[in-house]
PDB file with SEQRES, HELIX, SHEET and CRYST1 records, atoms N, CA, C and O in Angstrom:
SEQRES   1 A   65  UNK UNK UNK UNK UNK UNK UNK UNK UNK UNK UNK UNK UNK          
SEQRES   2 A   65  UNK UNK UNK UNK UNK UNK UNK UNK UNK UNK UNK UNK UNK          
SEQRES   3 A   65  UNK UNK UNK UNK UNK UNK UNK UNK UNK UNK UNK UNK UNK          
SEQRES   4 A   65  UNK UNK UNK UNK UNK UNK UNK UNK UNK UNK UNK UNK UNK          
SEQRES   5 A   65  UNK UNK UNK UNK UNK UNK UNK UNK UNK UNK UNK UNK UNK          
HELIX    1 AA1 UNK A   35  UNK A   37  5                                   3    
HELIX    2 AA2 UNK A   42  UNK A   44  5                                   3    
HELIX    3 AA3 UNK A   47  UNK A   49  5                                   3    
HELIX    4 AA4 UNK A   51  UNK A   64  1                                  14    
CRYST1    1.000    1.000    1.000  90.00  90.00  90.00 P 1           1          
ATOM      1  N   UNK A   1       4.889   7.958 -46.618  1.00  0.00           N  
ATOM      2  CA  UNK A   1       3.810   8.075 -47.581  1.00  0.00           C  
ATOM      3  C   UNK A   1       2.724   7.024 -47.342  1.00  0.00           C  
ATOM      4  O   UNK A   1       1.763   6.956 -48.108  1.00  0.00           O  
ATOM      5  N   UNK A   2       2.856   6.209 -46.300  1.00  0.00           N  
ATOM      6  CA  UNK A   2       1.827   5.220 -45.971  1.00  0.00           C  
ATOM      7  C   UNK A   2       1.944   3.910 -46.714  1.00  0.00           C  
ATOM      8  O   UNK A   2       1.102   3.031 -46.532  1.00  0.00           O  
ATOM      9  N   UNK A   3       2.957   3.750 -47.544  1.00  0.00           N  
ATOM     10  CA  UNK A   3       3.078   2.500 -48.279  1.00  0.00           C  
ATOM     11  C   UNK A   3       3.563   1.390 -47.354  1.00  0.00           C  
ATOM     12  O   UNK A   3       4.145   1.654 -46.302  1.00  0.00           O  
ATOM     13  N   UNK A   4       3.317   0.139 -47.759  1.00  0.00           N  
ATOM     14  CA  UNK A   4       3.692  -1.016 -46.941  1.00  0.00           C  
ATOM     15  C   UNK A   4       4.006  -2.190 -47.847  1.00  0.00           C  
ATOM     16  O   UNK A   4       3.643  -2.204 -49.023  1.00  0.00           O  
ATOM     17  N   UNK A   5       4.680  -3.165 -47.284  1.00  0.00           N  
ATOM     18  CA  UNK A   5       5.012  -4.387 -48.012  1.00  0.00           C  
ATOM     19  C   UNK A   5       4.650  -5.564 -47.134  1.00  0.00           C  
ATOM     20  O   UNK A   5       5.054  -5.620 -45.972  1.00  0.00           O  
ATOM     21  N   UNK A   6       3.890  -6.508 -47.677  1.00  0.00           N  
ATOM     22  CA  UNK A   6       3.497  -7.703 -46.944  1.00  0.00           C  
ATOM     23  C   UNK A   6       4.134  -8.891 -47.638  1.00  0.00           C  
ATOM     24  O   UNK A   6       3.879  -9.131 -48.819  1.00  0.00           O  
ATOM     25  N   UNK A   7       4.961  -9.640 -46.916  1.00  0.00           N  
ATOM     26  CA  UNK A   7       5.615 -10.810 -47.483  1.00  0.00           C  
ATOM     27  C   UNK A   7       5.168 -12.038 -46.694  1.00  0.00           C  
ATOM     28  O   UNK A   7       5.426 -12.140 -45.494  1.00  0.00           O  
ATOM     29  N   UNK A   8       4.503 -12.958 -47.366  1.00  0.00           N  
ATOM     30  CA  UNK A   8       4.071 -14.190 -46.727  1.00  0.00           C  
ATOM     31  C   UNK A   8       5.135 -15.243 -46.949  1.00  0.00           C  
ATOM     32  O   UNK A   8       5.500 -15.545 -48.085  1.00  0.00           O  
ATOM     33  N   UNK A   9       5.634 -15.806 -45.841  1.00  0.00           N  
ATOM     34  CA  UNK A   9       6.686 -16.817 -45.965  1.00  0.00           C  
ATOM     35  C   UNK A   9       6.201 -18.202 -45.558  1.00  0.00           C  
ATOM     36  O   UNK A   9       6.928 -19.187 -45.693  1.00  0.00           O  
ATOM     37  N   UNK A  10       4.970 -18.273 -45.060  1.00  0.00           N  
ATOM     38  CA  UNK A  10       4.428 -19.547 -44.652  1.00  0.00           C  
ATOM     39  C   UNK A  10       2.913 -19.501 -44.754  1.00  0.00           C  
ATOM     40  O   UNK A  10       2.309 -18.441 -44.593  1.00  0.00           O  
ATOM     41  N   UNK A  11       2.301 -20.637 -45.018  1.00  0.00           N  
ATOM     42  CA  UNK A  11       0.848 -20.702 -45.086  1.00  0.00           C  
ATOM     43  C   UNK A  11       0.332 -21.395 -43.838  1.00  0.00           C  
ATOM     44  O   UNK A  11       0.973 -22.304 -43.310  1.00  0.00           O  
ATOM     45  N   UNK A  12      -0.832 -20.960 -43.371  1.00  0.00           N  
ATOM     46  CA  UNK A  12      -1.433 -21.515 -42.165  1.00  0.00           C  
ATOM     47  C   UNK A  12      -2.746 -22.206 -42.523  1.00  0.00           C  
ATOM     48  O   UNK A  12      -3.561 -21.668 -43.272  1.00  0.00           O  
ATOM     49  N   UNK A  13      -2.936 -23.403 -41.977  1.00  0.00           N  
ATOM     50  CA  UNK A  13      -4.123 -24.199 -42.242  1.00  0.00           C  
ATOM     51  C   UNK A  13      -4.737 -24.681 -40.934  1.00  0.00           C  
ATOM     52  O   UNK A  13      -4.034 -24.873 -39.942  1.00  0.00           O  
ATOM     53  N   UNK A  14      -6.061 -24.876 -40.939  1.00  0.00           N  
ATOM     54  CA  UNK A  14      -6.738 -25.471 -39.790  1.00  0.00           C  
ATOM     55  C   UNK A  14      -6.420 -26.967 -39.800  1.00  0.00           C  
ATOM     56  O   UNK A  14      -5.892 -27.478 -40.788  1.00  0.00           O  
ATOM     57  N   UNK A  15      -6.736 -27.672 -38.716  1.00  0.00           N  
ATOM     58  CA  UNK A  15      -6.510 -29.121 -38.701  1.00  0.00           C  
ATOM     59  C   UNK A  15      -7.244 -29.860 -39.827  1.00  0.00           C  
ATOM     60  O   UNK A  15      -6.834 -30.951 -40.222  1.00  0.00           O  
ATOM     61  N   UNK A  16      -8.324 -29.270 -40.341  1.00  0.00           N  
ATOM     62  CA  UNK A  16      -9.062 -29.900 -41.442  1.00  0.00           C  
ATOM     63  C   UNK A  16      -8.517 -29.509 -42.807  1.00  0.00           C  
ATOM     64  O   UNK A  16      -9.063 -29.918 -43.831  1.00  0.00           O  
ATOM     65  N   UNK A  17      -7.439 -28.715 -42.834  1.00  0.00           N  
ATOM     66  CA  UNK A  17      -6.792 -28.358 -44.093  1.00  0.00           C  
ATOM     67  C   UNK A  17      -7.299 -27.100 -44.760  1.00  0.00           C  
ATOM     68  O   UNK A  17      -6.970 -26.852 -45.920  1.00  0.00           O  
ATOM     69  N   UNK A  18      -8.088 -26.297 -44.069  1.00  0.00           N  
ATOM     70  CA  UNK A  18      -8.600 -25.061 -44.638  1.00  0.00           C  
ATOM     71  C   UNK A  18      -7.590 -23.936 -44.439  1.00  0.00           C  
ATOM     72  O   UNK A  18      -7.115 -23.712 -43.326  1.00  0.00           O  
ATOM     73  N   UNK A  19      -7.266 -23.233 -45.515  1.00  0.00           N  
ATOM     74  CA  UNK A  19      -6.339 -22.110 -45.420  1.00  0.00           C  
ATOM     75  C   UNK A  19      -7.022 -20.944 -44.714  1.00  0.00           C  
ATOM     76  O   UNK A  19      -8.182 -20.640 -44.994  1.00  0.00           O  
ATOM     77  N   UNK A  20      -6.306 -20.288 -43.797  1.00  0.00           N  
ATOM     78  CA  UNK A  20      -6.872 -19.128 -43.103  1.00  0.00           C  
ATOM     79  C   UNK A  20      -6.265 -17.821 -43.604  1.00  0.00           C  
ATOM     80  O   UNK A  20      -6.539 -16.757 -43.048  1.00  0.00           O  
ATOM     81  N   UNK A  21      -5.447 -17.894 -44.643  1.00  0.00           N  
ATOM     82  CA  UNK A  21      -4.790 -16.700 -45.175  1.00  0.00           C  
ATOM     83  C   UNK A  21      -5.823 -15.701 -45.683  1.00  0.00           C  
ATOM     84  O   UNK A  21      -6.658 -16.041 -46.521  1.00  0.00           O  
ATOM     85  N   UNK A  22      -5.770 -14.483 -45.183  1.00  0.00           N  
ATOM     86  CA  UNK A  22      -6.667 -13.427 -45.610  1.00  0.00           C  
ATOM     87  C   UNK A  22      -8.080 -13.556 -45.067  1.00  0.00           C  
ATOM     88  O   UNK A  22      -8.929 -12.705 -45.334  1.00  0.00           O  
ATOM     89  N   UNK A  23      -8.341 -14.624 -44.299  1.00  0.00           N  
ATOM     90  CA  UNK A  23      -9.679 -14.869 -43.784  1.00  0.00           C  
ATOM     91  C   UNK A  23      -9.691 -14.781 -42.261  1.00  0.00           C  
ATOM     92  O   UNK A  23     -10.583 -14.173 -41.671  1.00  0.00           O  
ATOM     93  N   UNK A  24      -8.695 -15.393 -41.634  1.00  0.00           N  
ATOM     94  CA  UNK A  24      -8.641 -15.436 -40.176  1.00  0.00           C  
ATOM     95  C   UNK A  24      -9.455 -16.586 -39.634  1.00  0.00           C  
ATOM     96  O   UNK A  24      -9.905 -17.451 -40.385  1.00  0.00           O  
ATOM     97  N   UNK A  25      -9.642 -16.594 -38.338  1.00  0.00           N  
ATOM     98  CA  UNK A  25     -10.417 -17.643 -37.688  1.00  0.00           C  
ATOM     99  C   UNK A  25     -11.489 -17.011 -36.809  1.00  0.00           C  
ATOM    100  O   UNK A  25     -11.360 -15.868 -36.370  1.00  0.00           O  
ATOM    101  N   UNK A  26     -12.531 -17.764 -36.565  1.00  0.00           N  
ATOM    102  CA  UNK A  26     -13.610 -17.322 -35.689  1.00  0.00           C  
ATOM    103  C   UNK A  26     -13.562 -18.219 -34.454  1.00  0.00           C  
ATOM    104  O   UNK A  26     -13.539 -19.443 -34.587  1.00  0.00           O  
ATOM    105  N   UNK A  27     -13.546 -17.638 -33.262  1.00  0.00           N  
ATOM    106  CA  UNK A  27     -13.487 -18.467 -32.064  1.00  0.00           C  
ATOM    107  C   UNK A  27     -14.751 -19.305 -31.892  1.00  0.00           C  
ATOM    108  O   UNK A  27     -15.844 -18.877 -32.262  1.00  0.00           O  
ATOM    109  N   UNK A  28     -14.592 -20.499 -31.329  1.00  0.00           N  
ATOM    110  CA  UNK A  28     -15.749 -21.349 -31.037  1.00  0.00           C  
ATOM    111  C   UNK A  28     -16.565 -20.757 -29.892  1.00  0.00           C  
ATOM    112  O   UNK A  28     -17.787 -20.894 -29.857  1.00  0.00           O  
ATOM    113  N   UNK A  29     -15.888 -20.103 -28.962  1.00  0.00           N  
ATOM    114  CA  UNK A  29     -16.533 -19.503 -27.801  1.00  0.00           C  
ATOM    115  C   UNK A  29     -15.981 -18.093 -27.626  1.00  0.00           C  
ATOM    116  O   UNK A  29     -14.787 -17.911 -27.388  1.00  0.00           O  
ATOM    117  N   UNK A  30     -16.855 -17.100 -27.743  1.00  0.00           N  
ATOM    118  CA  UNK A  30     -16.428 -15.724 -27.533  1.00  0.00           C  
ATOM    119  C   UNK A  30     -16.776 -15.309 -26.110  1.00  0.00           C  
ATOM    120  O   UNK A  30     -17.930 -15.408 -25.693  1.00  0.00           O  
ATOM    121  N   UNK A  31     -15.774 -14.842 -25.364  1.00  0.00           N  
ATOM    122  CA  UNK A  31     -15.990 -14.422 -23.982  1.00  0.00           C  
ATOM    123  C   UNK A  31     -15.407 -13.027 -23.819  1.00  0.00           C  
ATOM    124  O   UNK A  31     -14.208 -12.818 -24.002  1.00  0.00           O  
ATOM    125  N   UNK A  32     -16.250 -12.092 -23.482  1.00  0.00           N  
ATOM    126  CA  UNK A  32     -15.799 -10.713 -23.307  1.00  0.00           C  
ATOM    127  C   UNK A  32     -15.023 -10.559 -22.001  1.00  0.00           C  
ATOM    128  O   UNK A  32     -15.321 -11.220 -21.006  1.00  0.00           O  
ATOM    129  N   UNK A  33     -14.048  -9.698 -22.020  1.00  0.00           N  
ATOM    130  CA  UNK A  33     -13.311  -9.362 -20.809  1.00  0.00           C  
ATOM    131  C   UNK A  33     -14.218  -8.509 -19.943  1.00  0.00           C  
ATOM    132  O   UNK A  33     -14.958  -7.667 -20.451  1.00  0.00           O  
ATOM    133  N   UNK A  34     -14.162  -8.722 -18.635  1.00  0.00           N  
ATOM    134  CA  UNK A  34     -15.005  -7.912 -17.758  1.00  0.00           C  
ATOM    135  C   UNK A  34     -14.629  -6.439 -17.907  1.00  0.00           C  
ATOM    136  O   UNK A  34     -13.480  -6.103 -18.192  1.00  0.00           O  
ATOM    137  N   UNK A  35     -15.603  -5.584 -17.711  1.00  0.00           N  
ATOM    138  CA  UNK A  35     -15.393  -4.142 -17.884  1.00  0.00           C  
ATOM    139  C   UNK A  35     -14.253  -3.634 -16.991  1.00  0.00           C  
ATOM    140  O   UNK A  35     -13.530  -2.710 -17.363  1.00  0.00           O  
ATOM    141  N   UNK A  36     -14.104  -4.235 -15.836  1.00  0.00           N  
ATOM    142  CA  UNK A  36     -13.059  -3.840 -14.886  1.00  0.00           C  
ATOM    143  C   UNK A  36     -11.665  -3.965 -15.503  1.00  0.00           C  
ATOM    144  O   UNK A  36     -10.774  -3.174 -15.192  1.00  0.00           O  
ATOM    145  N   UNK A  37     -11.476  -4.959 -16.379  1.00  0.00           N  
ATOM    146  CA  UNK A  37     -10.158  -5.211 -16.955  1.00  0.00           C  
ATOM    147  C   UNK A  37     -10.070  -4.880 -18.450  1.00  0.00           C  
ATOM    148  O   UNK A  37      -9.132  -5.314 -19.120  1.00  0.00           O  
ATOM    149  N   UNK A  38     -11.012  -4.133 -18.968  1.00  0.00           N  
ATOM    150  CA  UNK A  38     -10.965  -3.740 -20.377  1.00  0.00           C  
ATOM    151  C   UNK A  38      -9.679  -2.960 -20.641  1.00  0.00           C  
ATOM    152  O   UNK A  38      -9.364  -2.014 -19.919  1.00  0.00           O  
ATOM    153  N   UNK A  39      -8.950  -3.350 -21.658  1.00  0.00           N  
ATOM    154  CA  UNK A  39      -7.704  -2.668 -22.021  1.00  0.00           C  
ATOM    155  C   UNK A  39      -6.498  -3.117 -21.217  1.00  0.00           C  
ATOM    156  O   UNK A  39      -5.408  -2.569 -21.386  1.00  0.00           O  
ATOM    157  N   UNK A  40      -6.671  -4.107 -20.342  1.00  0.00           N  
ATOM    158  CA  UNK A  40      -5.579  -4.613 -19.516  1.00  0.00           C  
ATOM    159  C   UNK A  40      -4.959  -5.837 -20.185  1.00  0.00           C  
ATOM    160  O   UNK A  40      -5.673  -6.660 -20.758  1.00  0.00           O  
ATOM    161  N   UNK A  41      -3.648  -5.959 -20.116  1.00  0.00           N  
ATOM    162  CA  UNK A  41      -2.976  -7.138 -20.661  1.00  0.00           C  
ATOM    163  C   UNK A  41      -3.453  -8.384 -19.917  1.00  0.00           C  
ATOM    164  O   UNK A  41      -3.649  -8.345 -18.703  1.00  0.00           O  
ATOM    165  N   UNK A  42      -3.638  -9.483 -20.637  1.00  0.00           N  
ATOM    166  CA  UNK A  42      -4.120 -10.722 -20.029  1.00  0.00           C  
ATOM    167  C   UNK A  42      -3.237 -11.155 -18.871  1.00  0.00           C  
ATOM    168  O   UNK A  42      -3.738 -11.676 -17.874  1.00  0.00           O  
ATOM    169  N   UNK A  43      -1.942 -10.951 -18.985  1.00  0.00           N  
ATOM    170  CA  UNK A  43      -1.013 -11.365 -17.932  1.00  0.00           C  
ATOM    171  C   UNK A  43      -1.180 -10.554 -16.645  1.00  0.00           C  
ATOM    172  O   UNK A  43      -0.702 -10.967 -15.589  1.00  0.00           O  
ATOM    173  N   UNK A  44      -1.851  -9.409 -16.725  1.00  0.00           N  
ATOM    174  CA  UNK A  44      -2.038  -8.553 -15.550  1.00  0.00           C  
ATOM    175  C   UNK A  44      -3.359  -8.814 -14.833  1.00  0.00           C  
ATOM    176  O   UNK A  44      -3.615  -8.233 -13.779  1.00  0.00           O  
ATOM    177  N   UNK A  45      -4.202  -9.685 -15.397  1.00  0.00           N  
ATOM    178  CA  UNK A  45      -5.487 -10.000 -14.767  1.00  0.00           C  
ATOM    179  C   UNK A  45      -5.270 -11.150 -13.791  1.00  0.00           C  
ATOM    180  O   UNK A  45      -4.764 -12.199 -14.188  1.00  0.00           O  
ATOM    181  N   UNK A  46      -5.639 -10.979 -12.525  1.00  0.00           N  
ATOM    182  CA  UNK A  46      -5.476 -12.068 -11.554  1.00  0.00           C  
ATOM    183  C   UNK A  46      -6.271 -13.297 -12.014  1.00  0.00           C  
ATOM    184  O   UNK A  46      -7.431 -13.159 -12.403  1.00  0.00           O  
ATOM    185  N   UNK A  47      -5.679 -14.483 -11.977  1.00  0.00           N  
ATOM    186  CA  UNK A  47      -6.365 -15.691 -12.464  1.00  0.00           C  
ATOM    187  C   UNK A  47      -7.744 -15.900 -11.845  1.00  0.00           C  
ATOM    188  O   UNK A  47      -8.657 -16.372 -12.521  1.00  0.00           O  
ATOM    189  N   UNK A  48      -7.904 -15.557 -10.581  1.00  0.00           N  
ATOM    190  CA  UNK A  48      -9.198 -15.769  -9.926  1.00  0.00           C  
ATOM    191  C   UNK A  48     -10.272 -14.794 -10.417  1.00  0.00           C  
ATOM    192  O   UNK A  48     -11.450 -14.976 -10.110  1.00  0.00           O  
ATOM    193  N   UNK A  49      -9.888 -13.774 -11.166  1.00  0.00           N  
ATOM    194  CA  UNK A  49     -10.842 -12.803 -11.710  1.00  0.00           C  
ATOM    195  C   UNK A  49     -10.902 -12.838 -13.239  1.00  0.00           C  
ATOM    196  O   UNK A  49     -11.585 -12.015 -13.849  1.00  0.00           O  
ATOM    197  N   UNK A  50     -10.199 -13.776 -13.857  1.00  0.00           N  
ATOM    198  CA  UNK A  50     -10.121 -13.867 -15.315  1.00  0.00           C  
ATOM    199  C   UNK A  50     -11.278 -14.702 -15.859  1.00  0.00           C  
ATOM    200  O   UNK A  50     -11.237 -15.932 -15.820  1.00  0.00           O  
ATOM    201  N   UNK A  51     -12.300 -14.034 -16.359  1.00  0.00           N  
ATOM    202  CA  UNK A  51     -13.495 -14.695 -16.867  1.00  0.00           C  
ATOM    203  C   UNK A  51     -13.153 -15.593 -18.055  1.00  0.00           C  
ATOM    204  O   UNK A  51     -13.678 -16.702 -18.156  1.00  0.00           O  
ATOM    205  N   UNK A  52     -12.285 -15.135 -18.949  1.00  0.00           N  
ATOM    206  CA  UNK A  52     -11.922 -15.924 -20.122  1.00  0.00           C  
ATOM    207  C   UNK A  52     -11.197 -17.204 -19.712  1.00  0.00           C  
ATOM    208  O   UNK A  52     -11.450 -18.268 -20.277  1.00  0.00           O  
ATOM    209  N   UNK A  53     -10.307 -17.106 -18.745  1.00  0.00           N  
ATOM    210  CA  UNK A  53      -9.595 -18.284 -18.253  1.00  0.00           C  
ATOM    211  C   UNK A  53     -10.572 -19.273 -17.629  1.00  0.00           C  
ATOM    212  O   UNK A  53     -10.466 -20.479 -17.849  1.00  0.00           O  
ATOM    213  N   UNK A  54     -11.519 -18.765 -16.854  1.00  0.00           N  
ATOM    214  CA  UNK A  54     -12.511 -19.629 -16.210  1.00  0.00           C  
ATOM    215  C   UNK A  54     -13.331 -20.396 -17.244  1.00  0.00           C  
ATOM    216  O   UNK A  54     -13.539 -21.601 -17.103  1.00  0.00           O  
ATOM    217  N   UNK A  55     -13.796 -19.702 -18.282  1.00  0.00           N  
ATOM    218  CA  UNK A  55     -14.583 -20.355 -19.327  1.00  0.00           C  
ATOM    219  C   UNK A  55     -13.729 -21.395 -20.057  1.00  0.00           C  
ATOM    220  O   UNK A  55     -14.204 -22.496 -20.333  1.00  0.00           O  
ATOM    221  N   UNK A  56     -12.498 -21.064 -20.367  1.00  0.00           N  
ATOM    222  CA  UNK A  56     -11.604 -22.003 -21.057  1.00  0.00           C  
ATOM    223  C   UNK A  56     -11.390 -23.257 -20.221  1.00  0.00           C  
ATOM    224  O   UNK A  56     -11.420 -24.369 -20.750  1.00  0.00           O  
ATOM    225  N   UNK A  57     -11.173 -23.086 -18.922  1.00  0.00           N  
ATOM    226  CA  UNK A  57     -10.953 -24.239 -18.055  1.00  0.00           C  
ATOM    227  C   UNK A  57     -12.208 -25.104 -17.952  1.00  0.00           C  
ATOM    228  O   UNK A  57     -12.112 -26.329 -17.889  1.00  0.00           O  
ATOM    229  N   UNK A  58     -13.379 -24.478 -17.935  1.00  0.00           N  
ATOM    230  CA  UNK A  58     -14.634 -25.241 -17.909  1.00  0.00           C  
ATOM    231  C   UNK A  58     -14.829 -26.039 -19.207  1.00  0.00           C  
ATOM    232  O   UNK A  58     -15.272 -27.187 -19.173  1.00  0.00           O  
ATOM    233  N   UNK A  59     -14.504 -25.437 -20.322  1.00  0.00           N  
ATOM    234  CA  UNK A  59     -14.621 -26.126 -21.611  1.00  0.00           C  
ATOM    235  C   UNK A  59     -13.679 -27.323 -21.651  1.00  0.00           C  
ATOM    236  O   UNK A  59     -14.069 -28.409 -22.080  1.00  0.00           O  
ATOM    237  N   UNK A  60     -12.442 -27.126 -21.205  1.00  0.00           N  
ATOM    238  CA  UNK A  60     -11.486 -28.229 -21.189  1.00  0.00           C  
ATOM    239  C   UNK A  60     -11.921 -29.334 -20.242  1.00  0.00           C  
ATOM    240  O   UNK A  60     -11.772 -30.514 -20.557  1.00  0.00           O  
ATOM    241  N   UNK A  61     -12.454 -28.967 -19.089  1.00  0.00           N  
ATOM    242  CA  UNK A  61     -12.913 -29.967 -18.130  1.00  0.00           C  
ATOM    243  C   UNK A  61     -14.048 -30.806 -18.729  1.00  0.00           C  
ATOM    244  O   UNK A  61     -14.099 -32.018 -18.523  1.00  0.00           O  
ATOM    245  N   UNK A  62     -14.954 -30.162 -19.467  1.00  0.00           N  
ATOM    246  CA  UNK A  62     -16.064 -30.889 -20.107  1.00  0.00           C  
ATOM    247  C   UNK A  62     -15.535 -31.861 -21.155  1.00  0.00           C  
ATOM    248  O   UNK A  62     -16.057 -32.967 -21.293  1.00  0.00           O  
ATOM    249  N   UNK A  63     -14.511 -31.459 -21.891  1.00  0.00           N  
ATOM    250  CA  UNK A  63     -13.961 -32.319 -22.940  1.00  0.00           C  
ATOM    251  C   UNK A  63     -13.210 -33.509 -22.359  1.00  0.00           C  
ATOM    252  O   UNK A  63     -13.068 -34.536 -23.022  1.00  0.00           O  
ATOM    253  N   UNK A  64     -12.732 -33.381 -21.139  1.00  0.00           N  
ATOM    254  CA  UNK A  64     -11.980 -34.467 -20.513  1.00  0.00           C  
ATOM    255  C   UNK A  64     -12.912 -35.505 -19.891  1.00  0.00           C  
ATOM    256  O   UNK A  64     -12.480 -36.618 -19.593  1.00  0.00           O  
ATOM    257  N   UNK A  65     -14.181 -35.157 -19.693  1.00  0.00           N  
ATOM    258  CA  UNK A  65     -15.138 -36.095 -19.102  1.00  0.00           C  
ATOM    259  C   UNK A  65     -15.808 -36.940 -20.145  1.00  0.00           C  
ATOM    260  O   UNK A  65     -16.643 -37.782 -19.815  1.00  0.00           O  
TER     261      UNK A  65                                                      
END                                                                             
């Protein structure tokens, strides 16, 4: 009949103490998957062709400098 039950057993907070329940989070950097790999599991994308991985590694490298 389409009915459902949602049971929350834990609350999630950001490092600053903001509850994300019912709100979710917004990424600091949004990077689209290349059209070639749209609908492909992240684990199946070769690292050398993973645009999201490349951007993440660049962001981390900048933070380490």
